[in-house]
N, C-alpha and C positions, 0 to 999 in steps of 0.2 A: 459522377452523380454526387460526389462529396460537396459540390457547390450548392446543391439544393438545400434550402433552409426549411426542411420539413417541419421543424418544431414551430415555425411561424404559422402554419396552416391551422385554421380553426373552423369548426362547424358551429353555426349560430342556432341555439336551441332556446326558444323564448326570447329572453332579453340578455342571455349570457352566451359568451363564446367559449367553446370547450375544445380540448385537443381531439384530434381524430381518433376514433377507435382503431384497433389493429387492422381490421379487415379493410377499412377505408384508406389507411396509410399504405397498405400493401397494394391497393388498386392504383394509387397515385404513383408509387414507385415503379410498378409494372409498366404503366404508360410512359414514364420517363425513360425507362430502360429500353422500351421499344423504339422511342424517338432517337435516343443516342445510337442504338444499333443501326438504324437506317442511315445515319450519318457516317458511321464507321465502316459499314459494309458496302463497298462500291460494286462488288461482284457477287453479292449474296443477299439473303434476306433472313429475318428472324420470324418464326412462326410460334406463337404461344396460344395454348388453350387453357382457359380458366373455367373451373366448375365451382359454382358458388350457390349458397342457399337462395339468394335473390339477386338478379342481375341488373335491375333498373338503375339504381344509384351507383353500383359498382362499375358499370359500363361508363357512366358519365365521369367518374373519378379517374378511370384509366385515361380517358380523353384529356382531362385536366392535367394529368402528369405529362402527357405528350406535349401539350401546349406550353407548359412551364419549361420543359427541356428545350423545346424549339426556341424559346426566347433566350435561354442561356447559351445556346449554340450559335445564335445569330451573330454575324460578323459585320455586314454592311448593308445599308439600304440602297434604294434606287438612286443612282448617281448620274452625273452629266454624261459619262461615257455610255451608260445604259440608254439614256434618253436619246442621244444623237445617233445611236446605232439601231433604233427601232425601225422596223420595216414600215415604209409608207403605207398608210391605210390603217395603222394600229390606233385603237382608241385609247386615250389617256385622260387622267383625271388630276386636277390640281386646285390649289387655293393659295392666295398670297399669305405670307407669314403675318400673323396678327389679325387677319380678316376672317370673316365667316362665310363669304360667298364661295360656293363650290362651282367649279367649271369642268366641263368635259369637251373634248375635241378630238380631231383626227390628225395624226402626224403626217406631214408631207415630207418629200425628199429634202434633206438639208442643203443649204447653199453656202458658198464662200463669198463673203462680202468684205472687201478691203482687208483680206487676210484673216477674217474672223468667221468662225463657223456659226451659222444661224439656222435654227430649226423652226420652220413655219408650222403652225397648228391652226387648222380651221375649227373655230369654236362651234360646238353644237348646242351647249347649254351654258348659261341661261340664254334664252332666245334674244333678249334685249341687248346682249353683248356680241351677237353674231358678227363674224368677220374673221380676219386672219391675224394672228399674233405671231411675232417673230421672237424666238428665245435665243439669247446668247448665253454663255456659261454664267455670266454675272446675273442675268435676269433669272436664270434657272435657280440660282442660289437664293433668290428672294421668295421662292415658292416651295410648297410641299407638293410633291408629285407622287402618284401611285398608278399602278396598272389595274387597280380595282377602285370602285367608287368610294370616295372619302365620306366620313360620317356627316350627316346634316347637323344643323345647330342643335336640334333636339337630341340627337344621338351622341353628340360630342361629350356630354356629361358622363355617359356610360363609359366612353373610352378613357376619360380622365380617372374614373373610379377603377377601371381595369388596370390602367397604367400604375396607379398607386399599389394595387394588389400585387402585381407582378414585381414591382420594384422592391417590395419588402421580402420577396423570395429570391432576390439576387439578380433580376433582369434590369439592366441599365435603362432608365427612362430616356437618356440622351441617344440611345441607339436607333430610335425611330422604327423599332421592330413592329410595333402595333400598326403603324401607318404604311408598312411595306406589304405588298401583295403576296399572297401565298398562305394557304391553310397548313397547319401542322398535323391535323388529324381529320379523318373522315369517319363519321358514324353511319353504318349501314343498318337501318332499323325501321320500325314502324313509327313514322314521324310524329303524329299527334300524341300518342301515348308516351313516347320518349320525352317530348317537350314538357308535358305535364309534370313528369318526374323532376326535370331540371328546375322548374319554377318553384317546386316545393322545398328545395335544398338551398340554404343560404350559407355562404362561405366568407371568411375574412382572413387576412394575413396580419391583422392588427387587432389586438385584444380589446381595444377601445372602439373599434368600428362596429356599426350595426350590421354589417354584412350585405352581400349582394347575391342574387340568385345565380346559379351555375350557368344558365344560358347567357346572362349578361357578361359574366367573367370570361366565358369561352369565346366571346364575340362570335356567336353561332349564327350561321346563315344557311339557307338551302343551297343545294349544289348548283342550281342555275342562276342564283342571285349574283349580280355583278358587284355588289357592295363588298367592302373589305371584310374579311373574316379570318379568324384563326382556327375555326373549326367549321366543317361543313357537314350537313346531314343529308343523306340520300335515302329515299324510301327503298325498301327491299325490291320493289318492282321498277325503280327509277333507272336513270341513265348516268353512268360515270363520265363526267366531262373532262376532268383533269386528274393527273397523277397526284398522289399525296404521300408524304413520308410514312404515315401510319394509317392503317384502316382497321376499324374495330367492327367486328361482326357481332351484332347484338341478337342472339337467339337463333333457333333452327330455321326460321323463314329466311332470315338474312344469309344464313349459311349456304343457301342455294345459289348465291351469287359469287361464291368464293373463287370459282374458275375465271371470273371476269376481272379479278384483281391480280395483276401479274408483276407488281413492283411495290417496294416499300415493306415495312414490317407489317405483320398481320396478327391481330389479337382476336381470338374467338372467345366469346363469353357465353356460357350456358348455365342453366340451373340443373341441379342434379337429376330431376325428373325428365330433362330434355336430352340428356346424353344418349345418343343412339349409335347404331352400328356404323353409319356413314362417317360419324365424327371420329370414332375409334380407327376406322380405315385410314382417314387422313393422317392421324398421328402415327400409325404404323408405317405408312409410306414415307412420312417425314423422317422417321427414325432410321430408315434404310438410306436416306439421302443426306443424313446429318454429316456435316463437315467439321472435323476436329480443328482443321486449320482456321476455319471461319470463327469457331468458338473462341479460339485463342485471342482474337481481336478484342473480345469483350473482357479480358482479364482485369482491366482497370475498373470495370463496373462491378458494383456489388449491391445485392439486395439485402435489406434487413430481414429478420425472421418473418416468414409467411405463416399466419395463424392456421391452425388445423382446420378451420372452417372453409379455407380457400385451397383448392387443389390446382396446382399449376404444372403444366408440362410444356417444354419448349425445345425447339430444334433450330439449328443454324443451317441453312441450305445454301449451296452454291448455285448461282444463276446459270442456266444452260448456255 
């Protein structure tokens, strides 16, 4: 976590950008810690419970920390080997470098033509381009590919802003992380109320920037949305479609779904008045299953001081 440039994070208040208060910085660090833990622990998971005065913004900032850490952990994007090994029938999205038109299509079984591997793709969109395109490795390099829908022309500006935001925090823009499929965090929450909270908080990593809302910086999409996202939001009564490195349980209603999340780090955020017997029971069970061996994997990670307004309990569990 030493790579994270926390000092660059700012919250925009009025027309000025200010350093994060201690509780907000703690939330970002906890989210990053949870994301690093999910990468370190192949045979276990981290469970953290945070009790705070107000959870709305705290929950969002935990998610932001997970997204930042995911960008720092990123090693490689979608490559030719990944592409040619896709199962026939897989939907794929792409656009040509330097162009704005987005394509989607269905991959067909690759063929060997004069000693060269060719991957045929039946175009679905745009309809005026329908037909079959053949991609060689050189043609693949001329395009940006993803297994999630690429941003439209209108949304591309948001991605550019997000790219600059994360680059100032140590995430390499050349890594193509933002254009690579896969969310870093899932919020389990009451959708509409949570989104309103995100829209009201503007963040920046550049003191000269006007800032952008958290939902834009998180690249937040609903669980069932096929568009690219670095954070997914699932209603507490919704369906979990994909695994995620970090899941954040936002409040007691979302807590009812905890048994449905069996992989990745788990962060439960509650307000003081919401802490109930069932939450304490979870922590007691986790304390009995805590693995010292798993905890030692996190020795290289360190959290700065947690303010007294934030109560944190965490355990490292071994997977069954």
